[in-house]
N, C-alpha and C positions, 0 to 999 in steps of 0.2 A: 688058236688064233688069240691075240692080245688086243684088247681095246682100250680106249681112253674114255672116261667120263670126268674130264677136268684135270686129273693129276697123273694117272698111271700110263703104262706103255701104249703106244699107238700103232703097233705093228699090224700088218695084214689088214688094211683098211677095207679093200675090196677084193672080190674074186676076179682078178684081171687075167687075160690070156697069158699063160706062162711063156709062150713062144712069141717074142716081139717081132712083129712084121710091119713093113711100111708099104704104103700104097704104090703101085707101079706107075700111077699117073700124077699124083700130088705128093705131099710130104707127110700126110697125117699117118699116125700109126694105129694098129688095132687096139691100143690102150685107150683110145678117146671114149670118154663116157657119153652115154646117151642122156637126154634131158630126164629129170626126175621130179616127181611132185615133192617139193621141198618140205612141206609140213608133214611128211611121213619119213624124212631122211634121218636114219638112225646110224650111230657109230657101227661099223662093220657090216652094214647092209650091202649085199652084193650088187654090183653095178652091171647093167647091160652096156655093151660097147658097140662101137661102129662095126658094121658088118662088111666083111671082104668076100668077094666071090671067088670062084675057082681059078680065075686069072690074076688074082691079086689086086683087084681094083676095088676101092672102097665105095660104099653105097652113095656117098655124096658126089663122087666123080661120076658114078653111073646116072644119078639123077641129072647132073649138069649136062651130060649128053642127051638124056631124054627130053630135056627142055627145048632142044632144037626141033623136036617133032611135035611139040604142043602147038595147037591152033590158038595163037594168042589173040587173034581177032575175035574169035568165039569167046575166049575168056573175058575180053574186055566187054563183049556185048553182055555177058552175065553180070559184070560189074556195073554196067549202065542200068540193067534191070533191077539189081539190088538197090542202087541208089534211087532209082525212081520210086521204088516201093516205099523208102524211108524219107525221101526229101520233104522238108517242110515248106509249105507255101506261105507260111506266116512269118517266116524269119526266125523260128525257133531253132535251137540246136538240134541237129538231126543224126549226129553220130559223135562218138567220143574217139579221140586219138590220144593214147598215152605216149609220153616220150619226154625227153629232157632237152630237145633242141639240137640233139646230134644229127648226123647226116641222114639217118634212116627215118626218124620221126619227122624231121624237117621236110624231107621229101613227101612222105605219107600225107601230113596234114595239108601242106601247100597244094599238092596236086589234086587232092579230093576237093578243096575249096575252089581252085581256080580253074581246073579243067573239067571237073565232073559236077560243079555246082552245088556242092554240099556246104553245110555250115557247121564245121566241127567245133566241139568244145575240146581243147587240148587239156590234159591232166598230167601232172608231173609228180612222181614220187621222188622226194628230194634225195640227191646223193648223200653218202655219209659226209663228204666234205667237198664242196665245190672247188674245182681248179679255177684259175683265173680265166682261161680260155673257155672252160665249160660254162661258167656264169655269163661271160660275154656272149656265147653262141645262144644260150637260153633267152637272154634279152633280145637278141637279134630275131630269134624265131618268133617270139610273141610280137615284136615290133614289125614283123612282115605282114601283119594283119590278122592275128589269131588271138582269141580269148583263151585264158589259161587259168587253172586252178592248181596252185602249188601245194601239195600235201607234204607237210614236214612232220614226221612222227616225233614222239616224245624222245628227246636226245638222250635222257638217262636210260630209258629202256632199250633204245637202239644200240647204245654202247654196250650194255649188258649182253644182248643177244649177239652181237658181233663178236664179243669176247668169247662167249660160250661156243658160238659156231666155229671160231678158230681153234679153241682148245679141244673141242670134241670131234670136230669134223674137218679141221684144217681147211676151213671154207668161210672165211671172213666176209665174203660177198653175199652170203645167204639171205640176211635181213633185207638187202636191197632186191635180190631176186624175188623174194616172197612179195614185197610190196609192189614191185613193177608188175607182177602177174595179177594181183588183186585190185590195184587201185582203179583201173577202168571198170571192171565188173561191179565194184562196190558203189562207184559213182553212177553207173548206169541204173542200179536199183534205186539209189537215193534220188536221182533227178528224173527217173522215168524215161531214159533215152536208151532204146533197145539195141541200136546198132553200134558195134565197136570195131575199130580197125587197128590191129597191130601191123607192123611192117612185114618182115619176112618170118616164115615158119622156120624154127630151128632145125627142122628136118632137111632144110637146105644144106646143112653142114654135117649131117649125121643122121642118127635115128634110122628108122626104116623108110625106104623109098615111098611106100604106100601112104605114109602120113601126108605126103605132099599132094596126094590124090584128093584130099578133102579140104575145102576152103576154111574150115572153122577149127578153132582150138579145142581140144578135149576138155570138157567141163571138169574133169578130175583135177586140173591145175587151179581151179578157182572156186569150185562149189563146195559148200559145207556138206557134212556127213552126220548121221544121227548120233554117233558115239564121239564126242569131242575129246574124251579122254585118250583116244588113240593119237591125237595130234601131238607133234613133236617140234619144238622150235630150238635152234641151237644144239640140237642132239639131246635135248632134255624134255621129258614128258611134262606137260602142262602143270600137273599137281606138284611136281618138284620145283618148277619155276616159282610157283606161288609160295611154296613152303621154304625153299632154301635160298631163293634169290630176291625175295621181296618184290616180285612182279605180279600184280593182280590181274584178274580176268579183264577188268576194264582197261588196264594198260596194254593189253595184248589185242584189243579190238582191230587195229589197222593190219595185223599179222594173220588174222583168223579168216578162213574161207568164208565166201558169201552165201547167204541163204539161197539154196538152189531153187526152193519153191517159189520164192519171190522172183528170181530171174526168170523162171519158167512161165510164170503168170504174166510177166511183162513181155515175154517173147524175145528175151535178150539173145543176141547172136554175136559171137566174138570171131571176127574174120581175119584172115591174113591177106594183106594187099598183094603179096608175093604170089598168091594163087592166080590172081587176075592180071597182073602185070609182070613181065619177065624181069626178075630181080637181079641187080647187079650193084654190089655195095659202092664201087668206085663210081659208077654213073650216078648213084644217089648222092654222092659227095659233090660231083660236078653240078648237079641240079640244085642242091642246097646252097652251094657257093653263089650260084648265079641268082637264085630267087629269094633266099632268106638271109643272105649275108654271113653264112656259115664260113668260119675261118678254121684252117688247120692249126695245130700247135706250132710254136715258134722253134721247137726242137724235136728231134727224133724221140719217139715213145721208148722208154726203157724196156728192154727185152725184145724189141722189134725194130723194123726200119720204117714203120708207118708213122704218119703225123696227123691222121684224121680219124682214126677209129677208136671208140671208147676213151675219150680224153676229158670226160666232164667230172669224174670222181677220183679223188686222191688215193682211193683204196684200189682202183682198178689194177695198177701195176703189181700190187701185193697179190691180188686175186689170181692173176695169170701166173705169178711165181708159185703159188701154192698148187696149181694144176701141174706145173712142171715137176714139183717134188712128188706128187701123188701118182701121176700118169706118165711122167717123162716127156710131157708135151708143153712147150712154153708159148709165149705170145707170138713169136716169129713163125712158128709152125702153123698156128691158126691163121695168121695173116697171109702167109705164103700159100697155103693150101687153097684158100678161096680165090686168090688172085691167079693161081695156076688155072683153076677150073673156069674162070671168066676170060682167060687168054691174056691177062695183063702182063704176066711173066712166064718164063719157061720153067720147067721143072728143074733144070740145071741151076737157074738163078735162084729158085726157091731153096734148093739144097744149100746153096752158098750162104744165104742170109740166115737160114736156121743155124748153120754151124757157127756163124759169126755172132749172133745176137741171142739165141734162144735161152742161154743159161745165164745171161746178164742179170745181176742182182738189182732190184728196184730201190735204189738209195735215195732218190730225191725226196719222196714224202715218207720214208721209212720212220725217222724219229717221231713225226707227227702222228703216224698211224699206231705206233707203239703207245703213245700217250692216250690216243683215242680209245684204244682197247683196254688201257689200264694194265698192261703187262710189261715186263722187263725184257731186254734184249736177250738175257740169258734163258728166260722161259720161251720166248720165240724161237731161239736156236734149238733148245731141247725138243719142243713140239715138232718142228720142221724135220730134224734129223731122225726122230723116231717115226716119222710118217714115210720115210723112204723105204720103199719095197726092195728087198734084196734082189729081185729078179730085174730091176731097173737100175740100181745104184751099186757102186763099190767104192771103198775108200783106199786111195793110193797115196802114199807119202803125206798123209794128213789132210788130203783134199778129197771131196766127194766127186765122183765122175760118173757119167751115164755109161752103162754097159753097152748100149745100142744107140747108134746115130744113123739118121737117114743118109743113104748114099746115092 
């Protein structure tokens, strides 16, 4: 196995299934990675991937079927009880909702306030670079009647971590994911607001089905541990970040997990609204459009057919392109898979859009993102091509092609 720590070969990133298979119900492949704790994410670390059963159906599709048998009235009653335990009678903030004003966070915050009588404080971990439509939707979200704290990390440090995450992990979105997971628990501890609501559990789209059976996020995603020297950011141990990249411990505060003892003393709880309310991303879009002024993009998202999902950050298209390179799964695959599961499109339609859009290169913000990371196009191409696993990619007539496509 050859690994990269900023300059060398990048082959064999993850131990992915050698036999590429596609779900019989949606279009996802068995190469799809499960969620990981990002501050332990090292180059070459084996990835757990989505589970397929003996009938060739992925765990996300199995859970989508299971949702039909869940007693959602009982789940909503549990939500009402949870809100009643935390609701402020004096007008104080009684829950925290992290988000950017996208369709999911818009739905979550608005419905908690206007249907369930909560007084949420919304918190936003700033995107790498706001798109015009993303900034407009953020303003509309706050303007729909919500207070917000916008947390903007040190731009110099954020660029360094983004560059290192790309060079070492081919994962330029990592600094955003880390901040997105940590910002709400951190402000919970800071302001003494114990109840936190995220939108959907990522297990809706993969991971083990059993993760959907609990309403709360695993503390491993946001709590501190005794040995901070084990923490890794951008694929680099903390000591090396300080020594070789001029990033101090103080600079890294927004990216470090939160004091677990302090959260436990507060009684902090990080809940998924999708445990209590039947989650449907497109229905969240319709709700947000009606109630918070959310608008889709004015053009199709590169790499997909969608215009309303993950449109607030200019690095999003590049992030999905790197998943295509590493796992053979692009943005159209992710979008089509979840819309097949919710009955919005057929599998045949999903296969068609994957073939048409999945490998499209994200050109629109590409020069700006190269400048943001401080790398040349040549370096970008070198890193990308060395990250292509031979079991997923082949080169024909000077062009890279996927060995396997959904049918």
